[in-house]
C-alpha positions as CSV (number, residue, x, y, z in Angstrom):
1,X,-76.6,-23.4,-79.1
2,X,-77.4,-20.1,-77.6
3,X,-80.6,-18.8,-76.4
4,X,-81.7,-15.2,-77.1
5,X,-83.2,-13.4,-74.2
6,X,-86.1,-11.2,-75.2
7,X,-85.2,-7.6,-74.9
8,X,-87.2,-5.3,-72.7
9,X,-88.5,-2.3,-74.9
10,X,-86.6,1.0,-74.6
11,X,-87.8,3.4,-72.1
12,X,-90.1,6.0,-73.6
13,X,-88.9,9.4,-74.1
14,X,-91.8,10.7,-71.9
15,X,-90.5,8.3,-69.2
16,X,-86.9,9.7,-69.6
17,X,-88.1,13.2,-69.4
18,X,-90.3,12.6,-66.3
19,X,-87.2,10.9,-64.5
20,X,-85.0,13.9,-65.3
21,X,-87.8,16.1,-63.8
22,X,-87.8,13.8,-60.7
23,X,-84.1,14.1,-60.3
24,X,-84.0,17.8,-60.6
25,X,-86.3,17.9,-57.5
26,X,-84.3,15.4,-55.6
27,X,-81.2,17.6,-55.9
28,X,-82.9,19.3,-53.0
29,X,-81.6,16.6,-50.7
30,X,-78.1,18.1,-51.2
31,X,-79.4,21.4,-49.6
32,X,-77.5,20.7,-46.3
33,X,-74.3,21.0,-48.3
34,X,-75.5,24.3,-49.9
35,X,-75.6,22.3,-53.4
36,X,-79.1,21.6,-53.8
37,X,-79.3,23.9,-56.9
38,X,-76.7,22.1,-59.0
39,X,-78.7,19.1,-60.3
40,X,-81.6,21.4,-61.1
41,X,-79.4,24.0,-62.9
42,X,-77.7,21.2,-65.0
43,X,-81.0,19.6,-66.0
44,X,-82.5,23.0,-66.8
45,X,-79.5,24.1,-68.9
46,X,-79.6,20.8,-70.9
47,X,-83.3,20.8,-71.5
48,X,-84.4,24.4,-71.5
49,X,-84.4,24.8,-75.4
50,X,-86.6,21.7,-75.6
51,X,-89.4,23.3,-73.4
52,X,-90.3,20.0,-72.0
53,X,-91.5,18.7,-68.6
54,X,-87.9,18.1,-67.5
55,X,-87.1,21.7,-68.4
56,X,-90.3,23.1,-66.4
57,X,-89.9,20.9,-63.4
58,X,-86.0,21.7,-63.3
59,X,-86.8,25.4,-63.6
60,X,-89.3,25.0,-60.6
61,X,-86.8,23.1,-58.6
62,X,-84.0,25.5,-59.4
63,X,-86.1,28.5,-58.1
64,X,-86.9,26.7,-54.9
65,X,-83.3,25.5,-54.3
66,X,-82.1,29.0,-54.8
67,X,-84.6,30.2,-52.3
68,X,-83.4,27.6,-49.9
69,X,-79.7,28.6,-50.6
70,X,-80.6,32.2,-49.8
71,X,-82.4,31.1,-46.5
72,X,-79.3,28.9,-45.5
73,X,-76.9,31.9,-46.1
74,X,-79.0,34.2,-43.9
75,X,-79.1,31.4,-41.2
76,X,-75.3,31.2,-41.4
77,X,-75.0,34.9,-41.0
78,X,-77.2,34.8,-38.0
79,X,-75.4,31.9,-36.6
80,X,-72.3,33.9,-36.5
81,X,-73.9,36.5,-34.1
82,X,-72.9,35.4,-30.6
83,X,-76.3,36.5,-28.8
84,X,-78.7,34.9,-31.3
85,X,-76.6,32.3,-33.0
86,X,-78.9,29.5,-31.7
87,X,-81.8,31.0,-33.8
88,X,-79.6,30.7,-36.8
89,X,-78.9,27.1,-35.9
90,X,-82.7,26.4,-35.5
91,X,-83.4,28.1,-38.9
92,X,-80.6,26.1,-40.6
93,X,-82.3,22.8,-39.3
94,X,-85.8,23.9,-40.2
95,X,-84.9,25.0,-43.7
96,X,-83.0,21.8,-44.4
97,X,-85.6,19.6,-43.3
98,X,-88.2,21.6,-45.1
99,X,-86.2,21.4,-48.3
100,X,-85.8,17.6,-47.8
101,X,-89.4,16.8,-47.3
102,X,-90.6,19.3,-50.0
103,X,-88.1,17.9,-52.6
104,X,-89.1,14.3,-51.9
105,X,-92.8,15.2,-52.3
106,X,-92.0,17.0,-55.6
107,X,-90.0,14.0,-56.9
108,X,-92.9,11.6,-56.1
109,X,-95.5,13.9,-57.9
110,X,-93.3,14.2,-60.8
111,X,-92.7,10.5,-61.1
112,X,-96.4,9.9,-60.9
113,X,-97.0,11.9,-64.1
114,X,-98.1,15.3,-62.2
115,X,-96.2,18.4,-61.6
116,X,-95.4,20.1,-58.4
117,X,-95.3,23.8,-57.1
118,X,-93.5,24.6,-53.9
119,X,-95.6,26.5,-51.3
120,X,-93.0,29.3,-51.2
121,X,-90.3,30.0,-53.8
122,X,-88.8,33.1,-55.3
123,X,-89.1,33.4,-59.2
124,X,-85.5,33.8,-60.0
125,X,-85.3,32.0,-63.1
126,X,-87.9,32.4,-65.7
């Protein structure tokens, strides 16, 4: 005698799309490793033709993470200058922390059904 367990309903397409948008923003956690843009790029490339929430949120996250990458590269260059290298380290820490905080805020906003716009971001991907 076997008992059938009731199956939970499959996740809706809207939930899956929202989760992908959230994951695109959470890629910012990897900014410390100069790789925060990878998750957003992959999600954007997969979804850009669909023009859905995931594609738009991934595009926004990708623009922000590319902006962060540029800032981190500038900080790395400044760090290599002996007299002002400390400023580069402070900038690196500040940019990394800002990226972490804003990425988490964006992921929470998207998961709650909204959208998120970063306070500063270059429009590199349209």
